[in-house]
ROKELO-655459 format. One record per residue (C-alpha): x, y, z; residue in one letter. Coordinates in steps of 0.2 Angstrom, whole numbers, padded with zeros to 4 digits, always signed. Last residue first. Layout:
BEGIN
XYZA ...
***
This chain:
BEGIN
+0110+0187+0070D +0106+0169+0073V +0106+0163+0092C +0107+0144+0094V +0104+0137+0113R +0113+0121+0117T +0101+0111+0126P +0100+0105+0144R +0110+0091+0155V +0106+0096+0172D +0090+0084+0173A +0102+0070+0171P +0110+0073+0186A +0129+0080+0187I +0144+0071+0195R +0160+0084+0193T +0177+0078+0188T +0189+0091+0196T +0193+0109+0190G +0194+0113+0170V +0188+0112+0156V +0199+0116+0143R +0198+0124+0125V +0204+0120+0109S +0198+0129+0092Q +0190+0122+0076D +0185+0130+0058L +0179+0121+0042R +0172+0103+0044I +0166+0093+0030D +0166+0075+0039E +0152+0078+0049S +0143+0093+0039S +0144+0111+0033A +0157+0113+0048G +0161+0121+0067V +0174+0112+0078M +0178+0113+0096V +0190+0101+0102I +0190+0101+0121L +0204+0097+0134E +0201+0091+0150G +0193+0089+0165P +0177+0077+0167E +0159+0079+0168V +0150+0067+0175V +0138+0054+0173L +0144+0039+0186R +0144+0023+0178M +0162+0018+0190Q +0171+0017+0173E +0163+0036+0167D +0147+0039+0160H +0146+0052+0150F +0143+0072+0151A +0147+0085+0139L +0133+0092+0138Q +0133+0097+0157G +0142+0110+0148T +0130+0120+0143P +0131+0125+0124M +0130+0141+0121T +0127+0143+0101F +0131+0160+0091E +0129+0163+0073V +0132+0178+0064S +0127+0181+0048R +0133+0187+0032T +0126+0192+0015E +0134+0193-0001G +0120+0182-0010P +0107+0182+0003A +0105+0170+0016L +0096+0160+0026A +0103+0151+0041V +0099+0132+0046R +0105+0130+0065A +0115+0116+0073F +0123+0111+0092G +0130+0097+0098K +0134+0084+0086L +0148+0073+0092E +0166+0068+0087K +0179+0056+0088L +0167+0046+0101P +0173+0045+0118R +0182+0032+0126T +0184+0029+0145V +0194+0040+0156S +0193+0053+0144G +0206+0061+0130V +0203+0073+0119R +0184+0077+0121D +0175+0081+0103R +0166+0094+0101V +0154+0097+0085Y +0145+0110+0078L +0133+0112+0062Q +0129+0128+0051V +0115+0121+0039V +0116+0134+0025E +0102+0142+0016E +0101+0149-0002G +0099+0164-0011A +0108+0161-0025R +0126+0173-0034A +0137+0164-0021G +0148+0167-0008T +0135+0167+0006N +0144+0170+0023R +0143+0162+0039V +0151+0170+0054R +0155+0160+0068V +0152+0162+0088R +0155+0147+0102V +0151+0152+0118T +0153+0134+0133L +0143+0135+0147N +0146+0131+0165G +0145+0115+0177V +0161+0106+0172P +0169+0125+0172S +0176+0131+0155L +0192+0138+0152E +0199+0147+0137K +0180+0158+0136A +0178+0167+0122P +0177+0153+0109V +0176+0165+0093E +0178+0157+0075L +0179+0171+0063G +0176+0165+0044T +0164+0152+0036Y +0162+0153+0016E +0146+0148+0009F +0141+0142-0008S +0127+0142-0019T +0116+0129-0029Y +0119+0121-0012S +0126+0104-0006L +0119+0091+0008G +0132+0081+0020H +0128+0079+0039G +0132+0063+0039F +0143+0058+0028P +0142+0052+0012Y +0152+0038+0001L +0156+0034+0020P +0174+0030+0023T +0181+0015+0026V +0191+0013+0009P +0186-0003-0002A +0193-0021-0006D +0205-0025+0005S +0196-0013+0019Y +0206+0004+0023N +0218+0008+0039G +0231-0006+0034H +0233-0008+0052F +0221-0010+0058M +0204-0006+0048S +0199+0012+0051V +0188+0024+0060A +0181+0011+0074G +0196+0010+0086S +0194+0030+0090P +0175+0028+0094K +0161+0030+0080H +0153+0048+0079N +0148+0045+0061Y +0140+0032+0058Y +0143+0012+0048L +0135-0002+0053P +0137-0006+0041V +0153-0009+0030Q +0146-0025+0022G +0132-0016+0013T +0144-0004+0004A +0150+0013+0002R +0139+0019+0016P +0127+0033+0017F +0127+0040+0034T +0111+0045+0043V +0105+0063+0045P +0108+0067+0030L +0107+0087+0025R +0093+0096+0018G +0098+0111+0008A +0090+0114-0007P +0087+0129-0016N +0071+0131-0020V +0064+0138-0038A +0080+0129-0044G +0069+0118-0057F +0075+0102-0051L +0070+0108-0033V +0053+0115-0034D +0052+0099-0045A +0054+0088-0031V +0043+0098-0021A +0030+0097-0031R +0030+0078-0033G +0032+0077-0013G +0016+0088-0011E +0006+0070-0003E +0023+0064+0005G +0043+0068+0001P +0048+0048+0007L +0067+0053+0006W +0069+0066-0008A +0088+0062-0010V +0097+0071-0022L +0109+0066-0037M +0117+0075-0051A +0128+0068-0068G +0123+0052-0062A +0132+0039-0067H +0144+0035-0053G +0133+0040-0040A +0123+0024-0048V +0137+0014-0045D +0139+0019-0027S +0123+0023-0021L +0122+0010-0006V +0104+0013+0002H +0099+0022+0016V +0081+0015+0016R +0066+0027+0015G +0066+0029-0005S +0062+0041-0015L +0079+0045-0026V +0082+0057-0038V +0093+0053-0051V +0099+0067-0063I +0104+0062-0081T +0114+0071-0094P +0109+0062-0109T +0127+0052-0117G +0116+0037-0121T +0124+0029-0108A +0119+0039-0094A +0103+0030-0099V +0109+0012-0097R +0117+0015-0081R +0103+0021-0073V +0092+0008-0078L +0105-0005-0071E +0103+0004-0055A +0087+0001-0055Q +0087-0017-0061Q +0079-0024-0043G +0082-0016-0029T +0096-0001-0025L +0108-0007-0016E +0108-0011+0002L +0109-0028+0005R +0105-0039+0017T +0087-0030+0018A +0070-0029+0032D +0054-0027+0030V +0048-0030+0046A +0041-0013+0051E +0046-0003+0031G +0058-0004+0018S +0057-0012+0001T +0038-0017+0000C +0031-0033-0006D +0031-0042+0009A +0017-0029+0018L +0023-0018+0031I +0023-0003+0022G +0037+0009+0012S +0041+0005-0009R +0059+0009-0016G +0071+0022-0025G +0070+0027-0043V +0066+0044-0052V +0077+0046-0068I +0078+0063-0073V +0084+0063-0090A +0090+0080-0097E +0093+0086-0117E +0079+0072-0121A +0080+0062-0138G +0089+0049-0132S +0082+0047-0114A +0062+0043-0123A +0071+0031-0133D +0081+0025-0118L +0067+0024-0109A +0058+0014-0123E +0069+0000-0124E +0072-0002-0107F +0055-0008-0103G +0058-0028-0105S +0070-0025-0093T +0062-0038-0079D +0074-0044-0065E +0063-0040-0052G +0059-0025-0041T +0055-0008-0044L +0048-0011-0060E +0056-0006-0074C +0060+0011-0089G +0043+0018-0081R +0044+0030-0097A +0040+0049-0100F +0041+0061-0111V +0038+0079-0108V +0039+0090-0122E +0042+0110-0114T +0032+0123-0123A +0019+0125-0112P +0035+0128-0099S +0041+0118-0087V +0035+0115-0068A +0018+0108-0069E +0024+0096-0079R +0037+0092-0067I +0027+0089-0053G +0018+0079-0061Q +0030+0068-0067L +0034+0067-0047V +0020+0064-0041T +0006+0075-0034V -0005+0067-0022H -0024+0071-0016P -0028+0063-0001T -0028+0044-0003F -0047+0032-0002H -0048+0034-0020A -0031+0025-0022L -0037+0011-0014L -0051+0007-0027D -0033+0001-0038E -0033-0013-0029P -0052-0018-0034R -0069-0019-0026D -0065-0009-0011L -0080-0006+0004A -0091-0019-0004G -0087-0036+0005P -0072-0028+0017A -0060-0044+0023L -0063-0054+0004D -0058-0039-0006A -0040-0046-0001R -0029-0041-0015Y -0012-0053-0012G -0005-0050-0027E +0000-0035-0039I +0009-0035-0059R +0014-0024-0072T +0011-0005-0063Q +0005+0005-0076G -0007+0014-0069P -0006+0011-0048E -0012-0005-0040R -0014-0004-0021T -0004-0019-0011P -0018-0028+0001G -0036-0023+0006F -0034-0024+0027T -0014-0021+0030L -0015-0011+0015E -0026+0004+0022A -0008+0003+0033H +0002+0009+0019A -0011+0021+0013P -0014+0028+0029Y +0004+0032+0033S +0017+0023+0045Y +0026+0014+0032D +0031+0027+0023G +0024+0037+0007Q +0026+0043-0009L +0029+0027-0016N +0009+0025-0017R +0006+0041-0029V +0019+0036-0042S +0025+0042-0058D +0042+0045-0056A +0044+0031-0045N +0045+0015-0058P +0060+0026-0069G +0059+0040-0081I +0055+0057-0083V +0063+0064-0100A +0065+0083-0104L +0062+0090-0122R +0064+0111-0123K +0071+0114-0105V +0060+0132-0104A +0059+0127-0085P +0078+0126-0084S +0088+0114-0074L +0095+0119-0057P +0105+0108-0058L +0121+0103-0070L +0133+0113-0059G +0148+0106-0068A +0144+0090-0056D +0129+0090-0044N +0132+0079-0030K +0121+0072-0015L +0108+0088-0014L +0097+0082+0002V +0077+0086+0000I +0070+0090+0017S +0066+0107+0017R +0054+0106-0002Q +0048+0091+0009A +0044+0104+0023I +0037+0116+0013R +0026+0104+0004R +0017+0098+0018A +0014+0116+0026L +0007+0121+0009A -0004+0105+0011R -0011+0111+0027D -0012+0128+0023A -0024+0125+0010P -0033+0111+0023T -0030+0093+0024D -0042+0089+0037Y -0050+0104+0047V -0066+0107+0041A -0069+0088+0039P -0071+0088+0056A -0085+0101+0060R -0099+0088+0057D -0093+0077+0070A -0095+0092+0086E -0084+0080+0099V -0086+0070+0113T -0075+0064+0128C -0078+0083+0137R -0080+0084+0157E -0073+0067+0158F -0060+0068+0148L -0050+0082+0151G -0034+0074+0146L -0028+0079+0164A -0043+0067+0170F -0039+0053+0159K -0020+0054+0163Q -0024+0053+0180R -0034+0035+0176L -0022+0029+0167V -0008+0032+0181R -0020+0024+0194R -0025+0009+0185V -0004+0006+0184S -0002+0009+0205R -0019+0000+0208D -0013-0017+0197I +0006-0016+0207V -0006-0014+0223D -0018-0028+0219L -0004-0041+0221G +0002-0052+0210L +0003-0071+0210R -0008-0075+0224G -0016-0090+0214A -0030-0078+0212A -0021-0063+0203I -0012-0075+0192A -0032-0080+0187K -0037-0065+0183E -0019-0058+0172L -0024-0073+0161P -0042-0070+0160E -0039-0051+0154A -0020-0043+0154Y -0013-0055+0143C -0024-0052+0128E -0032-0036+0131R -0032-0026+0116A -0020-0018+0104P -0010-0015+0115L -0008-0019+0136E -0006-0003+0147V +0005-0001+0162D +0021-0007+0161L +0032-0006+0175G +0041-0020+0177A +0028-0027+0190E +0016-0027+0177L +0026-0034+0162A +0032-0047+0171R +0013-0052+0179V +0006-0052+0161A +0018-0064+0154A +0014-0076+0167A -0004-0074+0165G +0000-0077+0146H +0012-0092+0151S +0028-0098+0153D +0038-0083+0153A +0054-0081+0147I +0052-0089+0130R +0055-0073+0117H +0043-0076+0107F +0028-0084+0112T +0029-0078+0134C +0038-0064+0134L +0027-0060+0116C +0012-0060+0124A +0016-0044+0134V +0024-0039+0115S +0004-0039+0105Y +0008-0023+0102Y +0020-0012+0109D +0015-0010+0126A +0009+0006+0135V +0019+0015+0147V +0010+0029+0156T +0017+0046+0163G +0028+0051+0177D +0044+0050+0169F +0059+0056+0183G +0071+0050+0173L +0083+0040+0185E +0067+0033+0195K +0052+0034+0181R +0063+0027+0165L +0080+0020+0174L +0073+0009+0187D +0055+0007+0181T +0054+0003+0163L +0073-0002+0160L +0079-0011+0177A +0059-0019+0178K +0063-0025+0163S +0048-0038+0156G +0043-0027+0140A +0062-0023+0136C +0065-0040+0135P +0079-0046+0146V +0094-0059+0138G +0108-0043+0136D +0095-0030+0129I +0078-0040+0124E +0067-0034+0107H +0050-0030+0105Y +0053-0009+0112G +0042-0002+0123N +0032+0015+0124M +0032+0029+0134V +0018+0042+0138S +0013+0059+0143A +0033+0066+0139L +0035+0084+0148G +0043+0093+0132A +0060+0098+0141E +0063+0083+0154R +0053+0069+0146I +0059+0069+0129A +0076+0075+0134A +0078+0059+0140A +0071+0050+0128F +0082+0057+0116P +0095+0056+0126P +0095+0037+0129L +0106+0031+0116I +0123+0036+0115R +0129+0040+0134D +0115+0027+0142R +0114+0014+0129L +0134+0013+0125E +0137+0014+0145R +0126+0002+0147P +0130-0013+0136P +0119-0013+0118L +0120-0029+0108P +0103-0028+0105C +0093-0044+0101P +0083-0044+0085G +0062-0037+0083W +0069-0033+0067N +0082-0036+0060R +0097-0027+0055G +0106-0039+0058G +0107-0038+0077E +0095-0025+0083P +0101-0006+0085A +0087+0006+0085G +0076-0004+0097Y +0087+0001+0109G +0075+0005+0122L +0062+0012+0124F +0053+0011+0109H +0045+0024+0107K +0040+0041+0113G +0019+0044+0113T +0012+0059+0113A -0003+0064+0123V -0014+0074+0112I -0018+0093+0118G -0033+0103+0124D -0032+0098+0144A -0013+0090+0139L -0007+0107+0139S +0001+0120+0130A +0001+0110+0117G +0003+0087+0117Q +0007+0087+0098L +0017+0102+0094G +0028+0102+0111Q +0032+0084+0107I +0035+0084+0089Y +0048+0099+0095A +0055+0087+0109V +0061+0074+0095G +0068+0083+0083M +0078+0092+0095R +0083+0074+0105A +0086+0065+0085A +0099+0076+0081L +0107+0074+0099W +0107+0056+0098A +0112+0054+0080D +0109+0040+0068E +0093+0045+0059G +0076+0054+0066F +0066+0038+0066T +0052+0031+0055E +0063+0028+0040E +0076+0019+0049V +0060+0006+0052R +0068-0006+0040G +0085-0012+0049W +0098-0014+0035R +0104+0004+0040P +0111-0001+0057D +0112+0010+0070R +0094+0022+0072A +0092+0031+0086V +0076+0027+0093D +0065+0042+0095L +0051+0036+0085V +0037+0050+0089P +0023+0042+0090A +0009+0031+0097L -0003+0046+0095A -0017+0049+0109Q -0032+0058+0112R -0041+0053+0099A -0058+0064+0098G -0061+0068+0081V -0057+0085+0078A -0044+0082+0091L -0034+0071+0082M -0034+0084+0067Q -0030+0100+0077R -0015+0090+0086R -0008+0083+0068I -0008+0101+0064V +0000+0106+0079D +0012+0089+0075T +0019+0096+0058M +0023+0116+0066E +0031+0107+0079R +0042+0095+0066A +0045+0112+0055L +0049+0120+0072E +0064+0108+0072P +0073+0113+0058D +0089+0101+0052F +0078+0100+0037T +0085+0081+0035A +0073+0075+0053A +0059+0076+0041L +0064+0068+0029G +0066+0053+0040I +0050+0055+0050A +0039+0052+0032Q +0037+0067+0024P +0017+0072+0028F +0001+0064+0023Q -0014+0076+0027T -0028+0066+0035A -0041+0062+0024G -0043+0042+0028K -0033+0041+0045A -0016+0036+0049V -0012+0056+0055L +0003+0064+0051G +0021+0056+0044A +0022+0046+0063C +0005+0049+0069S -0001+0032+0074E -0019+0032+0085E -0026+0030+0101H -0043+0036+0106V -0041+0036+0126I -0058+0029+0135A -0071+0037+0145P -0074+0031+0163I -0093+0031+0167G -0093+0022+0185L -0105+0009+0180R -0104+0008+0162T -0119+0011+0152R -0119+0033+0152A -0101+0035+0148R -0095+0022+0143L -0109+0023+0128F -0108+0040+0124T -0088+0038+0125Q -0094+0024+0110I -0106+0034+0100D -0093+0048+0103N -0079+0038+0092V -0092+0031+0081L -0095+0050+0075R -0079+0058+0077A -0074+0044+0065V -0089+0046+0050A -0084+0066+0051E -0067+0059+0048P -0072+0046+0032A -0072+0029+0035L -0060+0017+0027V -0058+0008+0042T -0044+0003+0053T -0032+0016+0054A -0046+0030+0059G -0053+0020+0072I -0035+0015+0078R -0038+0004+0096T -0049+0012+0110I -0042+0014+0126Q -0043+0011+0146G -0060+0001+0144T -0075-0001+0152G -0081-0015+0163H -0096-0020+0150A -0088-0014+0136L -0085-0029+0126A -0101-0038+0127R -0112-0023+0130E -0100-0016+0115A -0102-0028+0100K -0122-0027+0107E -0124-0005+0104E -0114-0009+0089S -0108+0008+0080F -0106+0008+0065R -0091+0006+0050G -0100-0009+0044A -0101-0017+0063E -0092-0008+0075S -0088-0012+0094V -0076-0025+0093D -0070-0015+0075R -0064-0002+0083A -0052-0013+0092W -0053-0013+0115V -0039-0009+0124A -0032-0012+0141G -0026-0006+0159L -0043+0001+0161Q -0052-0014+0161A -0042-0022+0173L -0046-0010+0186K -0066-0012+0180E -0063-0029+0185A -0055-0027+0203R -0068-0016+0205T -0069+0001+0207M -0076+0014+0220R -0057+0018+0228A -0048+0022+0211L -0061+0035+0208L -0056+0043+0224D -0039+0041+0223D -0039+0050+0204T -0051+0065+0208R -0040+0069+0223E -0022+0067+0213D -0031+0076+0197L -0037+0091+0210S -0053+0095+0215R -0063+0108+0203T -0068+0096+0189P -0079+0088+0203D -0086+0070+0192L -0070+0060+0203Y -0074+0068+0220A -0093+0061+0219P -0105+0074+0217T -0117+0077+0234S -0133+0069+0234M 
***
């Protein structure tokens, strides 16, 4: 008997896919369009054949989040994956393996996996290579346990800091998000999917600009804004990195929810951008067409709407794509050709992953690749490079490690949990077990040991399931001299009005040479968090009594350094006025405390840059640097009646312990073709006494356009290391396709006219500029012709 074509690895992907599809029953096809929770095929962390016979009778497209939903160590996760795949291969009619998917925004969301800085901190490095290195680690850890799809990266352009998920993004700028996103995907997917992980770009499209900053809120984005300022990270990911999967957004645009939008998921994504991978549903978003958005009167109608739109796979489990879809097909409401279209995409991806040849792993080898010393060193390096020095009056920083007495104060100073973002293993473990209790925390509610009897008996037991984490207090104690006295006081909680800890904090500060106050938030998904998914805010100031704590400590006369440990874009106007120095460390991951100490004591010269604008007041938002001409001022007086219109700290801002000089801006060609390249050269010199890094930023402005254009747009950047007195040259080669926008007729064009080229240290700190002209006629281009800027540093 000959081997079926679909089992022959010498056949092409299309041949194998077509052969398998032709052999499948309708029930087997529908099973490929959904997922099964790991808990539905396991019992107490072990594979359950009895459960599997019910849940996997016809196979499944995916298995949902084994690592994130259990307390299993890597070897046990790998064994469970092996058992599931073995069952599917041997006990289902056609032996189709599953894709196991996990989350990986800031590291694999699984016990034992390295917990890196949250995405907003990664963006603050302005170093795409670090994203590639990080996801190379994630890829290795996922492969070790048999997981083959990651529901990341988040490519949303974040337009409203009230939205709790800003921390998961690469910030407010499409160019920065594209560069970080492309690198992230390249590291994750590897040279080919046969040895890589399917990356999932999300959330298509416009999810980062919800009304009022409310999660799942309508996103009022007109077509030109959507295409020119929100779409580019996805377009780059598809064009440059071969993005293999896309996830829809929960929101609606102009009355049409993304999960049911053929205009987005087929016409734009596939026909215009050329995407040929799978589209997977954000969790429960298909059902939301019925239960939330109310554009379908039943789960069956929701399934039909989503599949016709081009949404291939329902996650996290088959709810609409199960019996409701079967009934809709039987009633003639959906043709089998639509089902076959999506099943073909799913099967083709499984063949590309090599699952039919290798779907199990060597489980006993899995622990060796988890959180290695090299992985932890990378986590520390990313955290170091993400830290942004906002202010440093009179050179207060760096501190001397030989300081005699140092006060370390604040609710986040000795927090393990609050080093992490919402898409981390600790935060997602809390979905099952409830909030983590840390030493010194005065209150905790909502612990749910009843959901997993015996697995965790007390809230503090969750700490034992973290990788080793280093708090800021620990990092400082490691960094100072043996003779230094470090005095710690919590001061207050993150939220609430209790100030009973102030007295201890003031006593600690009054006898110290300096005081380091670590404030911020708690990121996660539970209601007690201050940022994260579904944790939106109307006020961006520090929560609780933290700002008052800073004011009281500063009033003692002790020089005060504020460290903000948070995923939220905060209003820091009051705090900045009382701090001698202030830095943002974001959500820096497991090595975050050491990274903060490295910067505080000068072992690392900070060079992180803000990937988001920090407003003066919440009432300014949404506020982003690349606004239109009419967005620059409040007409006609200019400022608000009660505040300037300018931000407190602009996009791209970040200080150093040294200084840099920009000279010799060269733009050799004063006239450019609409299909040519713009070359920009500049020299940067370290004029200070310390080695440091400068992030050289290239911006452009179209002086006059046929439609309104942003006052400036980032089109290139380079993080340049310079010794004291050293000068280096930076050359940007920008294809003029980067100037393209949609004109009045919604054509993607490059128009002739004057272009202002700007180079500087932030969006507001422009050091040099020149004018050039794009000559010729208006030229229409294809999305595939928009190539990235190349950077060379000599």
